[in-house]
C-alpha positions in Angstrom: 119.2 67.0 15.6 117.6 70.2 18.1 119.0 73.7 18.1 119.5 75.0 21.8 117.1 77.7 22.3 119.8 80.1 22.6 120.4 79.3 19.0 117.8 82.3 18.7 119.6 85.3 18.4 118.9 87.4 21.5 117.9 84.5 23.5 120.8 83.9 25.9 120.8 81.4 29.1 119.0 83.0 30.9 116.2 82.9 28.2 117.1 79.3 27.8 116.3 78.7 31.7 113.2 80.1 31.5 111.7 78.2 28.6 113.5 74.8 30.3 111.1 75.7 33.6 108.0 76.5 30.6 108.5 72.8 29.7 110.1 73.8 26.6 114.1 73.0 25.1 114.3 74.1 22.1 114.4 76.5 19.4 112.2 74.1 17.2 109.8 74.3 19.9 109.9 78.2 20.3 109.7 78.4 16.6 106.6 76.1 16.5 104.6 77.7 18.8 105.6 81.2 18.0 105.9 84.1 19.8 102.6 85.1 21.4 102.1 81.2 22.5 105.7 80.5 23.8 105.7 83.8 25.5 102.0 83.1 27.1 103.5 79.8 28.2 106.8 81.6 30.1 103.6 83.8 32.1 101.9 80.5 32.8 105.1 79.0 34.4 105.6 82.0 36.2 108.2 84.0 34.5 106.9 87.6 35.5 106.2 89.7 32.7 108.6 91.9 30.8 107.9 94.1 27.7 111.0 94.2 26.6 111.7 90.2 27.3 108.5 89.7 25.1 110.3 91.9 22.0 113.1 90.7 22.1 111.4 87.2 21.8 109.5 88.8 18.6 113.3 90.5 16.9 114.7 87.3 17.7 112.3 85.1 15.8 112.5 87.5 12.8 116.8 87.2 13.1 116.5 91.0 13.8 118.0 93.0 16.4 116.6 93.3 19.5 116.5 96.5 19.8 115.3 97.0 16.3 111.9 97.5 17.2 110.6 101.4 17.2 107.4 103.3 16.7 104.0 101.9 15.2 106.1 98.4 15.1 106.4 98.9 18.5 103.2 100.3 19.3 101.5 96.9 18.1 103.8 94.3 19.9 102.8 96.5 23.1 99.3 96.3 22.7 99.7 92.4 21.7 102.2 92.0 25.0 99.5 93.9 27.2 96.8 91.0 26.0 99.0 88.4 26.1 99.8 89.6 30.2 95.9 89.9 30.4 95.4 86.3 29.6 98.0 84.9 31.7 96.4 87.0 34.7 92.7 85.5 33.9 94.3 82.1 34.0 93.6 80.0 37.0 97.3 78.9 38.3 98.2 75.7 37.4 97.2 72.3 39.2 93.8 75.0 40.1 90.2 72.8 39.7 87.8 74.3 36.8 86.9 77.3 38.2 89.5 78.9 40.3 90.0 82.4 40.4 92.9 83.5 37.8 96.2 84.8 39.0 94.6 88.1 39.6 93.3 87.7 43.1 96.6 85.4 44.0 98.5 89.3 43.0 95.5 91.5 44.6 96.1 88.7 48.2 99.5 89.4 48.0 99.2 93.4 47.5 97.4 93.4 50.7 99.1 90.4 52.3 96.0 88.3 52.8 98.2 85.1 52.1 100.9 83.5 54.0 104.4 84.5 53.5 105.3 81.1 52.6 102.9 80.8 50.3 103.1 84.3 48.4 105.0 84.0 45.3 106.4 87.0 43.0 103.0 88.5 40.9 102.2 89.9 37.5 101.8 93.4 39.5 105.6 93.0 41.3 108.1 95.2 38.9 110.7 92.4 37.7 114.3 91.7 35.9 114.3 90.9 32.5 115.4 87.1 32.4 115.7 87.8 28.5 118.4 90.0 28.9 119.7 89.5 32.8 123.2 87.4 32.2 122.8 86.8 28.5 124.8 86.9 25.8 125.2 90.6 23.5 123.5 90.5 20.5 
């Protein structure tokens, strides 16, 4: 029987809701994708990037407390996070035609106010709340 995303240590209801928006509804799917591909899916579905959210996921998949990441390991995870974030920002928005500019263009247009407010949405350049720890249970 499939387990909910919240069966993964450190992931609570807010993370489960974010994964559901990305089409991922079970712990087994997250595990099969691995942390990088699963986090990339979150970004592609519109979840704002947040480094702590990424390493909470990595630590949870390793069965470790969310705050167990330090030093060189944390620096290496930051480099992976930055690469995933850059890939997601460069990817076309879901449903965009082939060859469409990436989300970085949307973010720039939003920042200078060239898209109507009704079509503008949160971008990768905006600060965000951490969907992994907001409203989630304590580890």
